[in-house]
C-alpha positions in Angstrom: -12.2 -3.2 10.4 -9.9 -1.7 13.4 -10.4 -2.0 16.9 -7.6 0.4 17.5 -5.3 -0.3 20.5 -7.9 -1.3 22.7 -7.8 -5.0 24.3 -9.2 -7.6 22.3 -10.9 -10.5 23.8 -11.6 -12.7 20.8 -9.5 -15.8 20.4 -7.9 -14.5 17.8 -6.3 -11.1 17.0 -5.6 -10.2 13.6 -2.5 -7.7 13.0 -4.0 -5.0 10.9 -0.7 -3.3 10.3 -0.5 -4.1 6.5 -4.0 -3.7 5.9 -4.2 -0.1 6.7 -1.3 0.7 4.1 -2.0 3.5 1.5 -0.5 1.5 -1.5 -1.2 -2.1 -2.2 0.9 -4.8 -3.5 0.5 -8.4 -2.9 1.2 -8.8 0.6 -1.3 -5.8 1.4 -3.7 -7.4 -0.6 -3.6 -10.8 1.4 -3.8 -8.6 4.8 -6.5 -6.5 3.8 -8.6 -9.4 2.4 -8.3 -11.8 5.5 -8.7 -8.6 8.0 -12.0 -8.3 6.1 -13.3 -11.4 5.5 -12.3 -13.4 9.0 -14.2 -11.3 11.1 -17.2 -11.9 9.0 -16.9 -15.3 8.5 -16.6 -16.2 12.4 -17.4 -12.7 14.6 -17.0 -14.4 17.6 -13.5 -15.6 17.0 -11.8 -12.5 14.8 -11.0 -9.2 16.0 -8.6 -6.7 13.9 -6.2 -4.9 15.8 -4.5 -2.0 13.5 -2.4 1.0 14.2 -3.4 4.6 12.8 -2.3 4.6 8.8 0.7 6.7 9.9 2.1 3.6 11.9 1.5 1.2 8.7 5.1 1.5 7.2 8.4 1.6 9.2 7.2 3.3 12.3 5.0 0.5 12.7 7.6 -1.7 13.6 7.5 -0.4 17.2 3.8 -0.5 17.4 3.9 -4.4 16.2 6.3 -5.1 18.6 5.4 -3.3 21.6 2.0 -2.2 21.5 0.1 -4.7 19.5 0.9 -7.9 22.4 -0.4 -5.4 24.9 -3.7 -4.8 22.7 -3.8 -8.4 22.0 -3.0 -9.8 25.5 -6.6 -11.6 25.7 -6.3 -13.3 22.6 -5.1 -16.9 22.5 -3.8 -16.3 19.1 -2.0 -13.5 17.2 -2.8 -13.6 13.2 0.1 -11.8 11.2 -0.8 -11.8 7.5 2.2 -10.0 6.4 5.6 -11.9 7.0 6.3 -10.2 10.5 4.9 -10.6 13.8 5.5 -9.4 17.6 8.5 -11.4 18.5 8.4 -11.6 22.0 5.1 -13.7 22.0 4.7 -17.4 21.3 0.8 -17.4 20.1 1.8 -16.3 16.5 0.6 -17.7 13.3 2.2 -15.6 10.6 1.5 -15.7 6.8 4.9 -16.0 5.6 4.8 -14.8 1.4 8.2 -15.7 0.6 11.7 -16.1 2.0 13.4 -13.8 -0.4 15.5 -11.6 2.4 17.2 -14.7 2.7 17.4 -16.1 -0.8 19.3 -13.1 -2.2 20.1 -10.1 0.7 21.1 -7.9 -2.4 17.8 -7.5 -3.4 16.9 -5.4 -0.2 18.4 -2.4 1.7 20.9 -3.2 4.3 18.9 -2.5 7.6 15.7 -3.8 6.1 17.3 -7.0 4.5 18.7 -7.7 8.1 15.8 -7.1 10.2 13.7 -9.5 7.7 16.3 -12.1 7.8 16.8 -12.0 11.4 12.7 -11.9 12.2 12.0 -14.8 9.5 14.1 -16.9 11.4 12.9 -16.1 15.0 9.3 -16.6 13.7 9.8 -19.9 11.7 11.2 -21.4 15.3 9.1 -20.0 17.3 5.5 -19.7 15.6 2.7 -22.0 16.6 1.6 -22.2 12.7 2.6 -20.8 9.7 0.6 -20.1 6.3 2.2 -19.8 2.9 0.6 -18.8 -0.5 2.3 -21.9 -2.4 4.0 -25.3 -1.9 7.0 -23.9 -3.2 7.1 -21.4 0.0 6.3 -24.6 2.0 9.4 -26.3 0.9 11.3 -23.2 1.6 10.7 -23.0 5.1 11.8 -26.9 5.7 15.0 -26.5 3.4 16.0 -22.8 4.5 14.7 -22.7 8.2 14.2 -26.4 9.0 10.4 -25.9 9.7 8.3 -29.0 10.5 5.6 -29.6 7.6 3.0 -30.3 10.3 3.6 -26.5 11.2 2.8 -25.3 7.6 -0.4 -25.0 5.7 -0.9 -23.6 2.2 -3.4 -20.8 1.7 -3.0 -19.5 -1.8 -4.4 -15.8 -2.4 -7.5 -15.3 -4.1 -8.4 -13.3 -7.1 -11.0 -10.3 -6.5 -14.4 -10.5 -8.2 -14.1 -7.1 -9.8 -11.5 -8.3 -12.0 -13.2 -9.1 -15.2 -12.8 -8.8 -19.0 -15.6 -6.2 -18.9 -13.5 -3.9 -16.9 -14.5 -0.7 -18.4 -12.8 1.7 -21.0 -9.2 1.7 -22.1 -7.0 3.3 -19.8 -5.9 6.9 -21.0 -2.9 7.4 -22.8 -2.7 3.7 -23.7 -3.6 4.0 -27.2 -1.6 1.2 -28.8 -1.4 -2.5 -28.2 0.9 -3.0 -25.0 2.6 -5.6 -22.9 2.0 -5.0 -19.3 4.4 -5.6 -16.3 2.8 -4.9 -12.9 5.0 -4.8 -9.6 7.2 -2.8 -7.3 10.5 -1.7 -9.2 13.0 -4.0 -7.6 16.1 -5.9 -8.7 14.4 -9.0 -8.2 11.4 -8.3 -10.6 13.6 -8.3 -13.4 12.0 -5.2 -15.1 15.5 -4.3 -16.8 14.8 -7.3 -19.1 11.6 -5.5 -20.6 13.7 -2.5 -21.4 15.9 -4.7 -23.7 13.5 -6.3 -25.5 10.9 -3.6 -25.5 12.4 -2.4 -29.4 11.7 -6.0 -30.5 8.1 -5.7 -29.0 7.5 -2.1 -30.5 8.8 -3.6 -34.2 5.8 -6.4 -34.1 3.3 -3.4 -33.2 3.5 -3.5 -29.4 4.4 -0.9 -26.6 6.0 -2.2 -23.2 4.3 -0.8 -20.2 5.4 -1.2 -16.5 3.0 -0.4 -13.8 4.4 0.0 -10.2 6.7 2.0 -7.9 9.7 1.6 -6.0 9.9 1.5 -2.3 12.7 2.8 -0.1 13.7 -0.7 1.3 14.1 -2.2 -1.8 17.3 -2.3 -4.2 16.2 -1.6 -7.9 18.1 -2.6 -10.7 19.9 0.2 -12.8 17.2 1.6 -15.2 18.1 1.7 -18.9 19.4 4.8 -20.5 17.6 3.5 -23.8 14.8 6.1 -24.5 13.4 2.9 -26.5 12.8 1.0 -23.5 9.7 0.1 -21.3 7.4 3.3 -20.3 6.9 3.1 -16.6 3.3 4.5 -15.5 4.4 4.8 -12.0 2.1 3.3 -9.3 -1.6 2.7 -10.5 -4.5 2.6 -8.0 -6.4 -0.4 -7.2 -9.4 1.0 -8.8 -7.6 1.4 -12.3 -6.0 -2.1 -12.0 -9.1 -3.9 -13.8 -8.8 -2.1 -17.0 -5.5 -2.1 -17.3 -5.4 -5.6 -17.1 -8.2 -6.3 -19.3 -6.8 -4.0 -22.2 -3.2 -5.4 -22.4 -2.2 -7.9 -25.1 -0.2 -9.8 -22.8 0.8 -9.7 -19.1 4.9 -10.4 -19.0 6.2 -11.8 -15.2 9.9 -12.0 -15.6 10.6 -11.8 -11.7 13.6 -13.9 -10.8 11.7 -15.3 -7.4 7.8 -15.2 -6.3 6.5 -16.9 -3.7 3.4 -16.8 -5.7 2.8 -14.4 -8.3 -0.7 -12.7 -8.0 -0.5 -10.3 -11.1 -0.3 -13.6 -13.2 -4.0 -15.0 -11.9 -5.5 -11.1 -12.0 -4.5 -10.8 -15.3 -6.1 -14.1 -16.4 -9.5 -13.2 -14.6 -9.2 -10.3 -16.9 -8.7 -12.2 -20.2 -5.3 -11.5 -20.9 -2.8 -14.1 -21.7 0.3 -14.4 -19.6 4.0 -15.2 -19.5 5.9 -15.9 -16.4 9.4 -16.7 -15.5 10.1 -20.6 -15.1 11.4 -19.7 -11.3 10.1 -20.1 -8.0 6.4 -20.1 -7.5 5.1 -18.7 -10.7 4.9 -21.9 -12.5 2.6 -23.4 -9.4 0.5 -20.0 -9.4 0.1 -20.4 -13.1 -1.2 -23.9 -13.2 -0.2 -24.7 -16.4 -2.2 -21.7 -18.2 0.9 -19.5 -18.8 3.4 -19.5 -21.3 6.7 -20.1 -19.4 10.0 -18.5 -20.3 13.8 -18.2 -19.0 13.9 -14.9 -17.5 17.7 -14.4 -18.2 17.1 -15.2 -21.7 15.8 -11.8 -23.5 15.1 -13.4 -26.8 13.2 -16.5 -25.3 11.2 -14.3 -23.2 10.1 -11.7 -26.1 9.0 -14.9 -28.2 6.9 -16.1 -25.8 5.2 -12.7 -25.3 4.8 -12.5 -28.9 3.6 -15.9 -29.4 1.0 -15.5 -26.4 -0.5 -12.2 -27.6 -0.8 -14.3 -31.1 -1.4 -17.6 -32.1 -1.8 -18.7 -28.5 -4.1 -16.3 -27.4 -7.5 -17.8 -27.6 -6.0 -21.0 -25.7 -4.2 -19.0 -23.0 -7.4 -16.9 -22.3 -9.8 -20.1 -21.8 -7.1 -22.1 -19.6 -6.1 -18.7 -17.6 -10.0 -18.0 -17.1 -10.3 -21.6 -15.6 -7.5 -21.2 -13.3 -8.4 -17.6 -12.0 -11.9 -19.0 -11.3 -10.6 -21.6 -9.3 -8.7 -19.0 -6.8 -11.0 -16.8 -4.5 -10.5 -14.5 -1.4 -13.3 -16.6 0.1 -11.6 -20.0 -0.2 -8.5 -18.5 0.9 -10.2 -17.0 4.4 -12.0 -20.5 4.6 -8.6 -22.3 4.6 -6.8 -19.9 7.2 -9.8 -20.2 9.0 -9.7 -24.2 8.9 -6.0 -24.2 10.3 -6.7 -21.7 12.8 -9.7 -23.7 14.1 -7.4 -26.9 14.4 -5.0 -25.2 16.2 -7.7 -23.6 19.1 -9.1 -27.0 19.2 -5.5 -28.5 19.9 -5.3 -25.8 22.5 -3.1 -23.3 20.7 
């Protein structure tokens, strides 16, 4: 997948920085899938330029801003699939996952938030094309940054083929029925709601577990001191996710802001019903196949989880299967490629 820092002569250089990160979230999933699939779709059109893994995270800012443009100087376009791009060039195509740093700076560390607010504004003003996961983010770009709609294309993320109900044995240590939440531990994800409702779910026979770790650039909400709160599993490796999804009674997604909400459709693919917040892009991502609840109302969210795991389970499982089947990474790559092809034909 990597062409290192050597010059790239293909029409489109793919910024592979996020694709080589060791820990995977939604941003990294999109980056790695596009970096893998686009060169297979059109080998003559795409080349991946990626740093050493040690430069994939914070230290990679310098690589992305200074070395990537040099390595890709023969390319007509630079495709960056993870929110940021080399700001000193004008041939950028950028996948913008969300505008969270603009919506609420308190969700991020000071330096990280300031950099991303600056970068998003610069990218919005100068990029030739902006790719987004949802119509919601497309509207955000227009409303918050004044981006013209004709510079934006929607390319929803996909669902990996290994995510199915037949996902293998139950995860070790999760012997009881459980409600699952998945995501980085940040205030935006509203995980504290699950601590508050965990005792009620436990009284109904269901544990509450949270998979995911913190990141040093995100501000986490204060953790609950209640020993009866949700159980933290920490970071879960990619290979273990399918079984974790498939054996859950229900997936809880109480996030206050998402540009899409990939865990929702991944859980649906594994046959697990979903309860999501009625905010931002989550209703769009779920496509009518989940129960929606107010993430500021613990009682309402708890009732929805119990309903989804009980009387609504069969209906939601069937609807979720249909919704997940409509999203594939091949389709994502094809939508991105079609948008880039139009740009190349127009002379960039």
